[in-house]
ZAVOZA-98566 format. One record per residue (C-alpha): x, y, z. Coordinates in steps of 0.05 Angstrom, whole numbers, plus 5000, padded with zeros to 4 digits. Layout:
[pt [X,Y,Z]],
...
//
This chain:
[pt [8820,7114,5559]],
[pt [8849,7083,5620]],
[pt [8854,7133,5677]],
[pt [8924,7144,5704]],
[pt [8935,7129,5777]],
[pt [8993,7177,5788]],
[pt [8972,7227,5841]],
[pt [8991,7299,5844]],
[pt [9047,7317,5890]],
[pt [9032,7381,5929]],
[pt [9083,7422,5965]],
[pt [9071,7426,6040]],
[pt [9088,7499,6046]],
[pt [9055,7563,6024]],
[pt [9091,7603,5971]],
[pt [9118,7669,5996]],
[pt [9160,7726,5965]],
[pt [9209,7776,5991]],
[pt [9184,7847,5996]],
[pt [9255,7870,5984]],
[pt [9258,7837,5917]],
[pt [9195,7867,5886]],
[pt [9199,7892,5814]],
[pt [9189,7965,5798]],
[pt [9122,7995,5780]],
[pt [9099,7987,5708]],
[pt [9118,8043,5659]],
[pt [9059,8085,5638]],
[pt [9069,8079,5563]],
[pt [9038,8132,5518]],
[pt [9029,8081,5462]],
[pt [9009,8024,5506]],
[pt [8950,8005,5462]],
[pt [9000,7988,5406]],
[pt [9047,7948,5451]],
[pt [9055,7872,5455]],
[pt [8991,7851,5489]],
[pt [8982,7776,5507]],
[pt [8915,7763,5538]],
[pt [8845,7789,5548]],
[pt [8784,7773,5592]],
[pt [8718,7805,5605]],
[pt [8654,7803,5645]],
[pt [8622,7873,5656]],
[pt [8688,7905,5636]],
[pt [8749,7886,5594]],
[pt [8819,7871,5621]],
[pt [8881,7866,5576]],
[pt [8952,7849,5598]],
[pt [9020,7847,5564]],
[pt [9093,7864,5562]],
[pt [9128,7903,5616]],
[pt [9070,7897,5665]],
[pt [9020,7932,5620]],
[pt [8947,7927,5644]],
[pt [8892,7961,5607]],
[pt [8817,7967,5626]],
[pt [8756,7987,5588]],
[pt [8683,7995,5608]],
[pt [8656,7997,5537]],
[pt [8706,7956,5496]],
[pt [8727,8018,5455]],
[pt [8765,8065,5502]],
[pt [8822,8034,5542]],
[pt [8863,8062,5599]],
[pt [8928,8036,5628]],
[pt [8930,8021,5703]],
[pt [8990,8028,5747]],
[pt [9012,7961,5774]],
[pt [9071,7942,5819]],
[pt [9111,7902,5768]],
[pt [9148,7909,5702]],
[pt [9146,7835,5690]],
[pt [9112,7812,5626]],
[pt [9042,7790,5641]],
[pt [9017,7731,5600]],
[pt [8948,7717,5626]],
[pt [8889,7749,5663]],
[pt [8822,7728,5692]],
[pt [8762,7766,5720]],
[pt [8714,7743,5775]],
[pt [8664,7797,5796]],
[pt [8706,7857,5811]],
[pt [8768,7816,5823]],
[pt [8824,7812,5772]],
[pt [8883,7766,5773]],
[pt [8942,7773,5725]],
[pt [9002,7726,5720]],
[pt [9066,7724,5680]],
[pt [9143,7723,5679]],
[pt [9182,7719,5744]],
[pt [9126,7675,5769]],
[pt [9089,7739,5787]],
[pt [9015,7738,5808]],
[pt [8979,7804,5815]],
[pt [8910,7817,5845]],
[pt [8859,7873,5845]],
[pt [8796,7871,5885]],
[pt [8768,7937,5858]],
[pt [8764,7929,5782]],
[pt [8837,7948,5774]],
[pt [8841,8012,5814]],
[pt [8891,7985,5864]],
[pt [8937,7924,5859]],
[pt [8977,7877,5904]],
[pt [9031,7825,5890]],
[pt [9011,7757,5914]],
[pt [9071,7720,5886]],
[pt [9138,7739,5857]],
[pt [9195,7689,5847]],
[pt [9244,7712,5794]],
[pt [9297,7661,5818]],
[pt [9248,7606,5797]],
[pt [9259,7628,5725]],
[pt [9192,7599,5703]],
[pt [9135,7642,5677]],
[pt [9062,7630,5690]],
[pt [9023,7623,5625]],
[pt [8951,7620,5648]],
[pt [8907,7633,5709]],
[pt [8836,7611,5725]],
[pt [8791,7621,5785]],
[pt [8731,7577,5801]],
[pt [8703,7630,5847]],
[pt [8731,7689,5888]],
[pt [8771,7643,5933]],
[pt [8792,7581,5893]],
[pt [8840,7587,5835]],
[pt [8899,7558,5798]],
[pt [8958,7586,5759]],
[pt [8995,7544,5709]],
[pt [9059,7554,5669]],
[pt [9126,7529,5641]],
[pt [9156,7463,5661]],
[pt [9095,7439,5696]],
[pt [9087,7501,5740]],
[pt [9021,7493,5778]],
[pt [9000,7535,5838]],
[pt [8934,7532,5876]],
[pt [8899,7580,5925]],
[pt [8839,7568,5969]],
[pt [8837,7639,5999]],
[pt [8834,7686,5940]],
[pt [8910,7686,5932]],
[pt [8932,7705,6002]],
[pt [8971,7640,6000]],
[pt [8990,7597,5940]],
[pt [9013,7524,5943]],
[pt [9056,7490,5890]],
[pt [9033,7424,5862]],
[pt [9064,7373,5812]],
[pt [9017,7330,5770]],
[pt [9049,7268,5742]],
[pt [8984,7247,5711]],
[pt [8995,7302,5657]],
[pt [9054,7264,5629]],
[pt [9054,7214,5571]],
[pt [9038,7144,5598]],
[pt [9107,7119,5580]],
[pt [9139,7176,5622]],
[pt [9093,7158,5679]],
[pt [9114,7086,5676]],
[pt [9187,7107,5676]],
[pt [9177,7151,5737]],
[pt [9141,7097,5776]],
[pt [9199,7050,5767]],
[pt [9246,7104,5794]],
[pt [9200,7117,5852]],
[pt [9206,7045,5875]],
[pt [9281,7056,5886]],
[pt [9289,7130,5904]],
[pt [9235,7179,5922]],
[pt [9281,7240,5919]],
[pt [9306,7223,5850]],
[pt [9234,7211,5829]],
[pt [9216,7282,5851]],
[pt [9276,7312,5813]],
[pt [9259,7274,5749]],
[pt [9185,7292,5754]],
[pt [9202,7366,5760]],
[pt [9251,7362,5701]],
[pt [9204,7328,5651]],
[pt [9136,7360,5664]],
[pt [9111,7396,5602]],
[pt [9092,7469,5595]],
[pt [9020,7479,5616]],
[pt [8996,7530,5566]],
[pt [8921,7538,5576]],
[pt [8866,7519,5625]],
[pt [8792,7525,5606]],
[pt [8731,7514,5652]],
[pt [8665,7490,5626]],
[pt [8615,7473,5679]],
[pt [8647,7424,5726]],
[pt [8700,7402,5676]],
[pt [8768,7434,5672]],
[pt [8808,7425,5608]],
[pt [8884,7436,5596]],
[pt [8926,7445,5534]],
[pt [9001,7441,5536]],
[pt [9068,7419,5508]],
[pt [9084,7351,5475]],
[pt [9014,7333,5454]],
[pt [8983,7348,5522]],
[pt [8907,7350,5525]],
[pt [8874,7332,5591]],
[pt [8811,7342,5632]],
[pt [8793,7343,5706]],
[pt [8727,7340,5742]],
[pt [8754,7360,5812]],
[pt [8784,7429,5799]],
[pt [8850,7400,5775]],
[pt [8867,7358,5835]],
[pt [8873,7298,5789]],
[pt [8876,7294,5713]],
[pt [8859,7246,5657]],
[pt [8903,7255,5597]],
[pt [8873,7246,5527]],
[pt [8908,7205,5475]],
[pt [8922,7247,5412]],
[pt [8961,7224,5352]],
[pt [9005,7286,5354]],
[pt [9064,7304,5397]],
[pt [9069,7378,5384]],
[pt [9047,7434,5430]],
[pt [8974,7454,5439]],
[pt [8960,7527,5459]],
[pt [8884,7527,5471]],
[pt [8827,7478,5484]],
[pt [8754,7496,5485]],
[pt [8689,7457,5490]],
[pt [8640,7478,5436]],
[pt [8579,7442,5465]],
[pt [8564,7383,5510]],
[pt [8597,7333,5462]],
[pt [8649,7372,5423]],
[pt [8718,7396,5445]],
[pt [8766,7434,5401]],
[pt [8842,7442,5407]],
[pt [8891,7482,5368]],
[pt [8966,7491,5369]],
[pt [9034,7489,5336]],
[pt [9041,7495,5259]],
[pt [8966,7505,5249]],
[pt [8944,7439,5278]],
[pt [8871,7433,5296]],
[pt [8839,7372,5328]],
[pt [8766,7359,5348]],
[pt [8737,7308,5396]],
[pt [8664,7287,5391]],
[pt [8625,7246,5440]],
[pt [8689,7227,5478]],
[pt [8715,7188,5419]],
[pt [8782,7196,5384]],
[pt [8813,7264,5368]],
[pt [8804,7278,5293]],
[pt [8846,7324,5249]],
[pt [8819,7386,5215]],
[pt [8856,7403,5151]],
[pt [8865,7479,5140]],
[pt [8928,7480,5096]],
[pt [8956,7535,5141]],
[pt [9020,7523,5179]],
[pt [9019,7585,5223]],
[pt [9017,7567,5297]],
[pt [8947,7578,5327]],
[pt [8944,7609,5395]],
[pt [8871,7612,5414]],
[pt [8799,7596,5398]],
[pt [8741,7646,5391]],
[pt [8671,7619,5384]],
[pt [8637,7668,5335]],
[pt [8569,7637,5335]],
[pt [8534,7571,5343]],
[pt [8554,7554,5271]],
[pt [8623,7585,5265]],
[pt [8689,7584,5303]],
[pt [8754,7620,5293]],
[pt [8827,7601,5309]],
[pt [8875,7659,5317]],
[pt [8948,7652,5303]],
[pt [9017,7678,5286]],
[pt [9029,7722,5225]],
[pt [8961,7751,5234]],
[pt [8927,7687,5210]],
[pt [8854,7672,5224]],
[pt [8823,7606,5208]],
[pt [8747,7602,5207]],
[pt [8708,7537,5206]],
[pt [8635,7521,5197]],
[pt [8604,7472,5244]],
[pt [8600,7413,5245]],
[pt [8674,7413,5236]],
[pt [8699,7372,5177]],
[pt [8756,7323,5191]],
[pt [8807,7285,5149]],
[pt [8867,7239,5156]],
[pt [8930,7275,5181]],
[pt [8991,7264,5137]],
[pt [9051,7300,5168]],
[pt [9093,7283,5106]],
[pt [9045,7310,5053]],
[pt [9069,7362,5002]],
[pt [9039,7430,5023]],
[pt [9029,7448,4950]],
[pt [8981,7391,4942]],
[pt [8940,7410,5005]],
[pt [8864,7420,5000]],
[pt [8830,7449,5059]],
[pt [8769,7413,5087]],
[pt [8701,7439,5066]],
[pt [8677,7501,5104]],
[pt [8748,7522,5122]],
[pt [8773,7593,5105]],
[pt [8840,7624,5120]],
[pt [8851,7699,5123]],
[pt [8905,7748,5147]],
[pt [8899,7815,5182]],
[pt [8933,7874,5147]],
[pt [8993,7883,5190]],
[pt [9006,7808,5198]],
[pt [9015,7816,5274]],
[pt [9011,7752,5315]],
[pt [8941,7745,5345]],
[pt [8945,7718,5416]],
[pt [8873,7718,5443]],
[pt [8805,7750,5433]],
[pt [8738,7758,5466]],
[pt [8669,7785,5448]],
[pt [8644,7844,5489]],
[pt [8583,7889,5476]],
[pt [8579,7861,5405]],
[pt [8652,7876,5390]],
[pt [8705,7823,5375]],
[pt [8767,7847,5410]],
[pt [8835,7814,5399]],
[pt [8903,7825,5429]],
[pt [8964,7821,5385]],
[pt [9039,7834,5380]],
[pt [9019,7903,5353]],
[pt [8967,7918,5407]],
[pt [8891,7919,5408]],
[pt [8853,7897,5346]],
[pt [8778,7899,5329]],
[pt [8763,7839,5287]],
[pt [8714,7842,5230]],
[pt [8685,7772,5233]],
[pt [8642,7753,5173]],
//
């Protein structure tokens, strides 16, 4: 695929927040483990985040304790590096703890921006990025002491990029306004070795080999939203998204469709083993697939009653039908977060 030449436009100022506008401390909820929880990450311990600033930690993956944090903004994503934890969410909030969640600081808080962060990823203890709605993209080089806003035109569809470049020839200010208005939601970033992957709105799948400073957008015959992208091995990348859509890319070829006959939106990917993967979705749906993943022609106009899932595909549903948002494996336990709290998955 032809690489785009549109460069990212970075703001020339560090993002700051007003200490007088800080949100209230999170409410210590007695039933927090049953609340709306949106993301999970783990290394030597587990971190879970969710609505109203809820942050839960566990050392064993079984017993969770809520931590007091200085925000009631909904937290949508978290990441762990060593003993450092970052959590991001609504009101463009970015929280940080350097001591495994015992104490917290606000690194960014911009409710007037009216754009939530949807994911956060750190390459090491100093360098990280936070991504979100309408192309929201912030970068730090100092562990979050300062964050710089960037805009990445290369994440747009090639036709939109062409349109913007024509505008830019005439009016740079209008170009910047249009760029900001049409950038898609940046839903998920995933790091594998030196390659950074992104999934987003309007068919956005992209990769970067320089920590997201520039991007190469994939061509996918699909214009709906993607919510997760994950490499399965050196030659296979999987993406899932709206209305149950699953696509797989092998050996940097074309993205191929995986037929599951399920139309529930898929939010995340969990690698169960070398031979089996799971996609977790709304309505408590779980799609399991045997590798190598089967593929078929995608027909968006096909009658659902005539659908036949590809070989090796199984669809199941958890008992309470709560939306499953993300999951991780820790100490041999498959832990998921959902609209009804923490779930332990029984993966066959």
